[in-house]
C-alpha angles and dihedrals in degrees: 000000000000112000111247116239117235116216105189123091086234107216097206090071097040100085121162094246134054118274123194123200123230103248093200092056090043089062093051107094096354095291113158141158095223090125099055093104087052093053091050098054126105107256106185091102097032102067116128129207112260124222124234122267137185106307087235092064133068114319114263133178134215128203114254095176139275090058093294127119140194126231121235088206100045094156095064107121114242095043117132116262096233102116136181123231092283092056096252122135119253129214133167112246096318115180128248107274152164117263111276125237118284098216136099095265132065114230134240128192142190137176123241131193108176098185138014097220127091088264093057123110124234118190146143119239120215115190139165120267135181112296110265141150098276088185089063090051097044092131088074092058115113121227117262089227099050091197138007091250091068091061088054089047093060088050091050092048090056092050093213123150131271088034094180092054094046089051089056089046093055090049091049090050096044109014095095097041116113133199110233092228123115110246111235093347116168116270118260108279120243141061100271115126116234125216119242134231126187111205119206118196128219129250107299094018131109140192094295099043094096101035095133093053091044091050089051091056094042092049087055093055105275130127104223122198109196106197123209101213121229096206098097095263098104117099087233136345140164147209134204115238122199114254104179114180119191130195128185120224130185108239114194116230128206103294095190090083092050095253123149129230120275135208120246127188117236113192132191112199119210137154132228122215117237108197122202124190131199111305107239106196101187088092088061094053091257120128115234087243099043107150099215094046095048093040089057091047093049091053091049087050090051091053091049090054089052092047087052090055090049088054094049088050090057091049091049090051091052096249113155110256115191115224107206088201087075099229119161089223108130110228090192086083087081094054107133093357103099117086097213090176083071102053124145135177122218127181141170123227106320085014086056092062087043085062089062097049090045092052094042091056104032121049092186088084105079096196148356142217121209113201111203090328127210103220100185096093089059137066136209095256093055092047090051092056089065112101099173125092114268131196119200117199106189126190113223100218097053100041122094132194100262094048094048091048087054089059084078087071087074096055114107129166112255094013126113102239106160116185122185132164127217107226115237095001122143127214095268094053090117101036129086094247091083088063097042100064134039121256096261096050089039094056090049090052089044091237097114137040132191089283110098113249090230092055092046088052093048091051091048090049096047096050095041094050093046092052092043093049092050098050101032092050095243117154098195097083134065109253092188096053110154089235096062090042090051092236091122116106090236096049127088119200108238128356121329131179141193099193131068096203137034113274123231118269108318095130 
């Protein structure tokens, strides 16, 4: 398959120091860095007109003459109001993209890696910025797949043959999709403190897998830190390893004093990427749903969420935090702007069970939201330790009887444990995959159902914001929304399931 060209000077690979890729890892699963030069080019004059896709997929635009274009997804919230005679929005060569946030703010984002060791954190920060026409500034959008390796990581997670071909297919499907957030944009001006959400991905996800959902929250005034877990559950991740090269040069000294020459050390400092794909354990004789193994992982994930809140606390206190990625973005813009007394943790699937371990061990998080959670890594004793309010949003077509029955572990007298189910929703009803592919391919890949992705995202947003508003004392959101009260026609009160047994890894 012909490799897709990337047209954005993608900032996540444009660090201020030299990075070398691990050739051995690049050969594993067909992962290479052949497109680095493509990613580092200036693309303002390289944009190509996109063709129309299904209006349920990512927004694309087609030229209609005189440098204007018409959206195939003209009903997506956040689009400019300039319309043609048919009432459709017009944009000039806007890239294929995920839906923008529907809130009153535009969204900025930046990647942060605080440490190059195994104990370091790697996450993407989404935050509210001054309202602007993000379509006019689409050259500032980051790619949804930060690097080509992430596409191959999704393929390796699925364990389908041929892996190399599937990796190219993923990069073809998602390699030209952009996130409508402004890369390294200045933080929203003012002195108002902003509530904080830590987002935990599911098995096979990463820090960009829920970008549309994170942009929704950020556009409504939250700072969202989407962690890329280091427990082996991410589809792909990487670290930067020191690669110090030293050379000795003879530097002449002042000979008038009779001194001889001396040797001085001249160093060039660079880093080498160390890529790590999803950790398949079947080769170790461990089943994918082995309780002991997944329980250890979910506790590590919880510790990572707490460490991330520690780091955000340092940033809020104005303590210098090193970003190993080398960006010039000034994190001190966030000094005094994070309302850490209003912190929540949200997670999807395996990230949903991560919400429980995080809340059980860290009382600084005031509440949690479990999006279609996988309960198997947990136990009743752990769930009963959680004192904070929890919202469970289940997706009917993924859930099975045993998992739904284990929702009861969360129920405690006097505690707000709200459980609702979105009717007809599949497991990816909150992830970006549902927007990346059209409905036919999406159903074949089991990342879409009959429920429209836009409706699914709206229901997730409304329920999430209502519960966040209630328990973080925020007055901007309707705490009696008919979604959270299960009075919407697509919402079922409590847990509901469409399967009798657990599906194979889709979590």
